N, C-alpha and C positions, 0 to 999 in steps of 0.2 A: 218552410216548417221548422220552428224552434226542436231543437233537441236538449235544452237545458235542464229539461225537469227528470230526464234520466240520471244527472249527475248526483251524486253521493259525497256529502261532505267527509273525509278521512283525516284521521290524525296522521300527522307527518311521521312521528316518532313510530307509532306502533305499525304503519305501512311500511316503510324500511325495516323495520326488526324482522315483519313476515314475510318479504319477499325481498329483499339484501340482506341480509345477514347470513338466509340459509346459503346463497352462492358463495360469499364473503369465506364462510366456514367451509363449504365443499374445495374451492381454490386452497384454500390455508391446508386443510386435510388430506383431500384427495389430489393435489395436483403439483404444487409448486415447493414446499418444504419436505428436505430429506428427513428420514428418520434417522436412530438409532443404528443399522444396519448400514449407514450410509446409501441408499436407494431413496429415489421418487417412486410411487407406485408405478409409472410407465418404466421403469427401470426392471423393477421385481418382475413384473409380469412377462416381460422380453424375454429376461435370463432364466426364468422357471419356466417358461416355455419352450427355450433351448434346450433346457435340462430335461423336460421332459421329452423333447424328441429324440435325445439318446446323443445331441451334440458335443456332450462333455468327451467322448469317448472315441464317436463314429468320425466318418471325413465331414467334409463341409461341405454344405449344401448351398441352394438360390437362395438369394437373401429375401427375395419376392415369396418364396414357400415358407420360412421363417415369421416374415411380416402376417401372411394369410393366418397362419396358425394360432401368431399372436392375438389376431382377432376373435380369438376365444375368448380372452381373456380380458382384452382391453378394446372397447368399442369406438374409439376413436378412429380417423383415417388411416386408410396404408402410409400416406405421406408422414404423418406426422410418426405411425409407429417404425418407419425407415430414419428418419432424423435422430432420432432418440438412442437407435442402434449405433449410425454411423459414430457418431460424439465416445461408444465405449469402445470402439475399433481401435485395432494397432495401426491399422493405415491412418486414421485422422490425426493422431498425436495428441491427443486433448488429456489425455490421462497418463497419470505414472506407472499406472498397472493396469493396463488395458484387459476388460473382459472378454473381448470375443476377437478372437483368432482372424483376420479378412485376407481375401484374396482380391485383387481388384482396386479400382479407386473411389479411395472415403475421403478423398477431398483433402485440405488439412486445415490443423484447428488455428496456422499463423496467416491463412491466406483469405482475404475478403471473397476474390473472383475465382477460386479455383471450386468446381462447383465437382461434387459426388456425381457418380456413375447413377444408372435407373436399379433400381434393384431387381433387374433379370439379368445384368451383367455381372454382377458382384456374388460373392460366395462367401461363408463363414459357418464358424463353430465354435464352440466356449473354450476360452482360453484355461491353460492347465490352472492359472492361478483360482480360476472357478471350483477346483475340488475345495478349495476352503471356505467359500462362499455357501456350498450345499451340503457340506461334510455331516453326515448322519440325519440330514434332513427328514429320512423316510423312517426316524427312529422318535419320531413324536418332540422333536425339540423345539418346534415352534407351534403357535399356532395356525391353522387354516382355515380358510372362511369360504362362503361360496363364493362365485364369480355373479357376473350381471345379470345373468340369465337363470342363474340356480341349476346349472348342467354339470358343473366341472368344480371343483377346489381348489384353490389357489392359498399360498402363504402369508401371515398377516406383516410378516417377516422375514430375513433371510438368516441362517446360525452362522456368519461371517464369525469366523475364527481368530481375527484380529480384524483392531478398533479401521476398519472400511472409512466410516464418516468419516477421519482425518487423513486417511492416506490418498484419497483423490478426490480432487477439486469439484467443489457442485454451487450451482448456483440459481437461485431462484425467483421470481419474483410473484409475490399473491398481492393480496387485497389488503391494504395497509400496513405490509408489512413484507420483507424479504430476507434472502437467506443468501451470502456468499461466503462461502468455505475455501480455505486456500490449502492446496497439497500439501503435505509431509512425506520426509523420506520414509520406507518401512520399516525399516530396518531401525532407525529414532524411535519411532513410535512404537516399536515393539519394547525394545530397551526403555522405554520412557514408562511405560503400562507395566513392566514386569518391577521395576523399582519402585511404583507406584503401591503394590500389591506390597513389599517387601515393606515399604514404609509410606504409609499415607501424607507424610509430612515432606517426601522427598524433593530435591529443587528439579524442578522439570525442565529448566534449560542447560543441565549439566549433560542431558541425555539426548534434549530435543533443539539441536542448536537453532534452526530456525526454518522457516517454511521451504518446499523444492518443490521446484517445476517443472512439468516433462518439456516444457519450453528451454530451459537452461537458464542463461545467462545469470546475469550476477546480481547480488540481494545487497541494498545498503543495509548494513548491519546499525541499528540505533538499540541500545540496549533497553530504556527507557520504552518505545517504542513496542519491542517485544514483548517484556515484559506485561504492559497495558494488556495487549492481546491476547496475551497466554491469561491473565489475572479475569479479565473480562467478555473475551470473545468477541471487542470490539477495537476498534483502531486500522490505521493502514502503515505501508510502510513503500519502499520503492524499488522497484525492481529496472537493472539497466541492461540494453545489449552488450553482447559481445562481439568484438572486432581482432582485426588481425592486419598491420598494414605492408601489402607489397611492394616492396621497393624497388623490385623490377618493372614494375609496371606502374609505378608509382598512383595507388587506388588503395582504397580502404575497402576491404572485406567483411561484412557485416555478418555473422554466421549465426547468432542466437537472438532473438527479441524478447522482449516482454512477454510474461501470457496475455495479457491486457490488450494486448494491439494486433493489427496486423501488418503485414509487409507494404499492403497497396495504401495504408492510412500514414506510414513512414513516409514512403515514397512521394505522396499528394504534398507532405508537410514541406520537407526538404525542397521539393519545385517552387513552392509559393513563397519560400524563403528566399530563392534565385532571383524569381519575379519580382521580387520586393525590390532587390539590392542590398537585403542584408546579412547573405553569405556570397563572396565574392572568389573563394578557393574554390570553386566546386564546377566542374566543366560536364558531368555528365552523370548522371545514377541509372541502374537498369539492375532488373530481378534475373538473377542468375542460378535461380532455382533449379535443381535438375534431380534425380535420382538418389543421389549421394546424401542430398538434404538442402537445405534454407541458405540460400546466397544470395546478398544485397551489395552490388558492386558499384562504391563512389569514386569517381574519375577526380584527382583532385591536380592544381595548378605546381608547378614547378617552387619548390623552396618555402612550402605550406608545410607547418608543421602538423602530423594528423591527432597527436595526442591533444593539442590546442583544437581543433576546427572539432575531435569528438565530442569534446566538452560543451563547445557552442550548440551540436545537434542534440546532445544529452538535452539541454533545456529547453529548446526552444521547438523539440519534436518528439514523440511516443515513445523513441528509441531510450530515454527514461521515464517509465510510468508507476503511477501508484497502484497498489492491490488494495481496495477498501473492505476490509474482514467484519463479517457480523454471521456471528456464529451461532444462525437460529435453528434449530433442530425442535420436531415432536418426539415428546414424548411422554407415553401414552395420549396421544391424541391432542394434547397440550404443547402449543409453541414455546422454547425458552431458550433465552441467548443467554448463553454456558461459555466460561473460561475454559482451560485444555482439562485442566484436573478433573473440573465438575462432569467434563464429557467422558473424560476417560474414566472415572467412577460408575456415570448411567451405563454406558459400556459393560464395564464390569459387572454390574449387578445382572444385565440382560445376558449376560455370557454365562452366567453362575446359573440363573434358572435355566439355559438352554442346555446346560451339563445336568443339570439335576433332572430334567425332562427325560433325557438320555438315559442316565443313568435307569430313573424307574421302569423306562421302558425296558431297559434289559435284565431287569429285575424282575419284570412281569414274564418274559420272554422264557429267561432261565428258570424260575420255578414251575411254570408251565411244562416246561421239559421233564424237570424232575418228576414233576407230578407222572408222568407218564410212564418214564422211568421205573418210578416205585411200583405202580399198578405191574410192569413188566417182570418186577422182581418177584412180588407173590407168586407167578405160573415158574417162575424158574427151577421149584421143587416137584412141581409135578406137570410138566407139557403134556404128557400121556393124556391126563386129564382135561386140560384145554382142547386137545385134538378130540376126545371124547366128545365134551360137552357140544361143540361145534358139530360134529358127524353125528350124533344123537337127536339135534333138532332138527326137525322138520320144515318148520318155513321158519325163512332168514328173517321175518322180524323178531324173531324171539332168541336171536343167537347171542345179540347185544346182552336183553335182559338176564337169558342162562350164565353167561361167562361173570355176570355180576354178581348173581347170587351164587354162584360156585367157588369164586374166589374172594368177593366180600370185596368189591371193587366198583368204583362210581362209572355212571358210561362215560364217559371220555377216556377212562384207562382201557376199557374194555373196548371201546372202537378202535384204538390205535393196536392194539392186541390182535384183533380180528381181522385188521388190515396186513400183519408182519405177512409175509409170502409164505411161499410153502416152503421155500429152499431155505431161509432164514429161522426154521423151526428147529434149532440145533441147540445145543447148550452153551459152545463156543460165543456164539454171534449174542445171545440172549446174555451170556457174562461180561462180552465186552461192553454191550450197553450198558447192564446194570452197572459197571465197574467208572461207566461216566460221572453217575449220579454224583459219588463221594467227591470228585471234582466241581459240580454243579453245586453244591452245597458253601464249598469254600469260597467259589465265584460270586455267589450270592449273599454271603457274608459280606468279602470284600465291597460289593458293592453297596450294599444297606449302610456299611461304614464309612465309603464316600459320600452318600445322600445326606448323610446327618452331618457331614461333617466339612465346614465350607473350606477350611485352611487348606484340605485335603483338594477340594476342586480348583482351587486358586491357585496350586501348584500343577495341577495339569493345566491350567490355561497357562500358568508360564510356559510348561513345554511345549506346548502346541506353537505357542509364541516361538520360541528357540528354534522349532523345526522350521516356520514359517520362514526366519529371519535366514535362515543356512537354504531353504529352497529357490526363494523368490527374491532376497535384499539385495540390492544392485548400489553403487556409489551416487553421493550425490548429485546431481543435475546442476544445480543452481549454486553457482560460486557464491561465500559469503566474504562481502570486502566491509570493514568497518568505516563508520560515517568520517571517522576524522582521518580517513586517509581519501577523501573524496573534497575535489574542490568546487566551491561553492560555486556556482554559475550564475552571473545577473544579465542583467539586459546592457550594462555598459560593455561585455564582449561583443555586442553586435555593432557596437560604436566606435569610428574609426577615428584616433588621433590625432589630433595636430597641435602646433603652435598657433597662438592667434592672439590679437589684442582687442579690449574690452574699451570702448568710448563711452562716457557718459557727459551728455550734453547738459546745459543749463535747464533750458524746459522740457527735460524729464523722458529725454530718448535716449536708447543705448545702442550701440553698433558693434557687433560683433564680427570680427573682420579677421580673415584666414590670411596669415603673413604673407603668402605664396601672391595673394589678391591685393594685398595693400601696396607690394615691392610694383606691381604692374599697374596699379593705378590707384596712385596716394591722393589725389584729389579730392579731398572733403566736400560734400555737400551738406551746407545746413540751411535751417529758413536764417531769414533776413536778421533777427533780433535774437539769434540761438548763438552759442560758443561751445568749444568742449572746455568743460571744468576737470576731468580727471581721465586718463588713459593708464591701465596696466597691460601688463605682461601674462600671458597665461596659456592654456593649453583645452584640448574639447572636452576630457573627461574630468575635469577641475569642477568643486562646486563654488559657486556665486555667491556672494552677501551682498544686498542690498539695503542699507542703510537710509531709514526717511527721516524726514524731518520732524514725524508723529511720534518719536521714540518706537518704531516699528522696526525688526529687520525682516525682509525677505528672503527666503533661501530658495534657488533652484540649481537643476543641472547645468554647464553651460553649452550638453550639447540638444538641452530641450529649448534653447533661444535661435531661433533662426538665424545662419549666416545671411551676413548682409555686404553690400559695397559699399565704397566709399563715397559713391556718387549716388547711393540710396539716405536718404533721411534716417533709415533705421525703426527700433522697435521701440513706440510710444508706449514708456512704462506704466502708464494709467491704466491703458488696457490689458496689458502682459500681465502685470499681476493683481489686477483689480485694486487702485488704490482708490480712497477717496478723493473727491475734489478736489480739494485745497492740499493733500497728499502729496510731497516730492522725495526723490532720490537723491540724496544729499552727499553718500559714499558709497563707491562698492570696492569689494575687496575679491579676492579667490585663494581658496585652498584646496591640499589633497587630504591633508589629514586633521583638522584644525588644531595644530600646533601653532604657537607663539600669542604673542597678545594685541589687542583692541585699546589704543590707547581715546582718552576724551580728555580734552580740556573746557574749560567754565571761565565764564564773565568772575565770578567770584574768588579766582585766583586755584581751584581747586581740580587734581588731576586724577582719573582713575584708570588702572593696569588692569582689564579683563582679560582673562584667558579666553583663549579662544574656544574651549574644550566646551563652555560655558555654551555656544551655539550651536553645539553638535545634539543631534536629537536621535534617540533611536525608530521614531516614528516617520522620520521625515518630512517632517510639520513644514509647512510652505512659508508661515509667517509666526513670529516670536513678537508676543508684544514686552515691554519693557525692556529693551534691548540696550538702554542706557538710562540716565540719571535724567529726570526730567527737573529737577530742583533750581537749576539756573540756565540761562542761555548758554549753548554750546559755541565754544569758538574754534575749537578744531576736531577731529577725530580721523586716528590713523591706524594704519595696522603694522608693527612690526616682529621681526621672529626673534630678536634680540636687542638688549640695551642699549641706546646709546645717546649723545649728547641732543640736548635739544633748547632754543632761547627764548624764553619768554620776555615778552615788552608788554609794559603795562599802561594807562589812560596816562600817568605823569611823565612817561619818557622815561621811566627806569627799565634796566635790562638784565636780564638774571640767566645766566649760562648754567644748566642742570643737568644730570646723567638720571634718565627713567627708573635704574636700578635703586634710588631712593623711595621709588615708589611700591609699594607691598602690592603681589597681583593678585583681586579678588574673584572667585569665582560666581558670586551674585552678579548678573548683568547690571542693575540698576545701581551698584555701588556708587557712590557718590566721589567717593577717591580721597585724596588727602592734601592737606594745604600746600602748592607749591611754589605761589606768589603772593607775600604779605601784603596786606591792601595797606594804603597809608593815603590820611585824609579820603577815604571812600572811594580810592583807586581802582579801577579795576582790569581785569586780563583781557588784553585787545589782540593779541598774536601770539602762535607758536611756530616756530620755523626751525628746518633742521639749520645744520651749519652750512649747508651748500645753497640753501635759500635766501639767507643773510650772512656776508662775510663780513666779519669782526677784525679789527686789526688786532687786538689783543685780548682772547677768549680768555687767558687766568686771570685778566683785571675784572671781568661780569661773572666767572665760574664762583659756585658755592658747591662746599665738598657735603652741606644738610640742608635740607629744606625743611619747612617754610624759609624765605628767606625774601627781604624786600626789592634785593637787586642793584643794582649802582646806575647813576644816570650815565648817558652817554656822550663819549668821549668827542669833542669836536670834529675828528677826523672820520668819524663813525657816521656823523648825522646824516652828512648828504647821503652816504651812499644807503643809510637805512632809508631815509624817506623817499629816496629813488624806489628802493625797493616795495614800499608799501604804497608809494602814489601807483606803482604797474600792477597792482592789483585789482 
């Protein structure tokens, strides 16, 4: 039976808005994103429950008791509440300034596998710092709202007396947005906030040096990165582990790791590197964490440089990690990504409001007390009359009205007088109480002055910040090292370096053979119709440049070319470099620093000297077009480090000895160069040789000081040698 008739068409946009949006907003506003007091709702509900349980001053209680009580405010499961509590504890080490003083095993923030004990085994109470979190909460400093079932009240925010939002790390993933706030040193934050009160344009970097983590480590300081994070609330910075070298046991002890990783993740990565053969200096790695704190021990081979090894590990394991900042905070129920100055200004506005509310509360309380004392003052002159009125009243219900009419006071004052104990109906007691009224008048006037004067409120905030710094300030845990003092590690640090030879064959094969292998087996295997056209000496960490007949140059790291033996054919360059079918490599050279020159000589007699730096690219491109000029057929290309004598031979058997000094270097790769050999009767350049390749009887006879030149006809004694050398080609 078909049920299709029950289906109703709905607009997908309105369906999402009606069904998905309320869920998304609930996650953003009520679960994942912290507010200006530095807490998410789950944190706030837990801490407020502990406060109401008297755990700020009392002794520790079982964690399961706290979890059970918190369910009155937080309807989520007991494990969810307990996990929230675990992160806030001193034992877990997740926060610079923990809120919960704990006893028992609460796991460790730096360990993935060390699990916390069940709540029935652990105990907790509020840490002393929570005095500042709940300061004057009973004086109406913040608004309260009903809990989920309307049976009790809970605070909307907590009246933190310092910018807790930036003092403890906070991470949350909502729907369509996230928040990731790093922690800062309490003392630095308080000083920066105080400076901001004095001068809204103060330079925050002067007070707030950099983030600070409970896990310590070293922060690699980049001025630009930190400035961007401070200004925009987004960006990232690098944190790396701290270690020491134990010379006696020949091992590295890692004592502090980045906040974003765990000991197990680091160990797994090191083991993978060892198994892959990328790191050979390590013999063993083990976790030696104990009650005294974290310790990861790496045993190393003799003669290993520990600093060089750690630099490799920083590059290829989470021993160096990035913290990605996203300062997304709920302000009046709306998520906003803000820089530090904006966050501190928002916190100041919140804190000013807290103090105003507290001041208003104090004014109300003191005014009420003053009102009672003013009534008491009226009966001072005739206590006997008051006693007579009370004694003469037959019905208890008429005592208050009779006192009101007898002394011209209101019902509140009359109630207060009626409640005075018999022993206190003496002149001394009443005079003392009335004497308080003058002080109350002064205090109320001062409070009203504070309430209407924001600068005075900010002075109070500054004093509180100073007191907090004295009581709870602690030295930085995360050391700052400037990026210029940090060695940049690349993949090359894992590559073994050794001397080798590169062989290029006529049929586009390339052989990379280690000298050790070549000595053991020097016999080359080639295809029947193939021959070696070039060989160069280099090493495994150099760059290889391969020039093709299509005016391209291909670049690769020599270590990326597979090693081979002389007895193998080598790598087919068409496949290795992705050449076109009719493209062929005609020359190779290797370089470490792109110093020196490439020389190109053409049939038209021109020669170009191109700076090697023209082939260096910042983006490490694999292929560069227009590697040399295509205006005339190429006669020869060669690499040189410094100027040298060369021999040019023309098609009419004229010979010219010249020095490359006469050719000005160019940075444009496709430059056609300068005329070297002058053409006569349509003659062309057919050969360029080095002095070693062509033996001449009298060099000075053929030499020219200035180019271009036509050269000289060969002497008879040179003709045979030259012809022989040309035939051998």
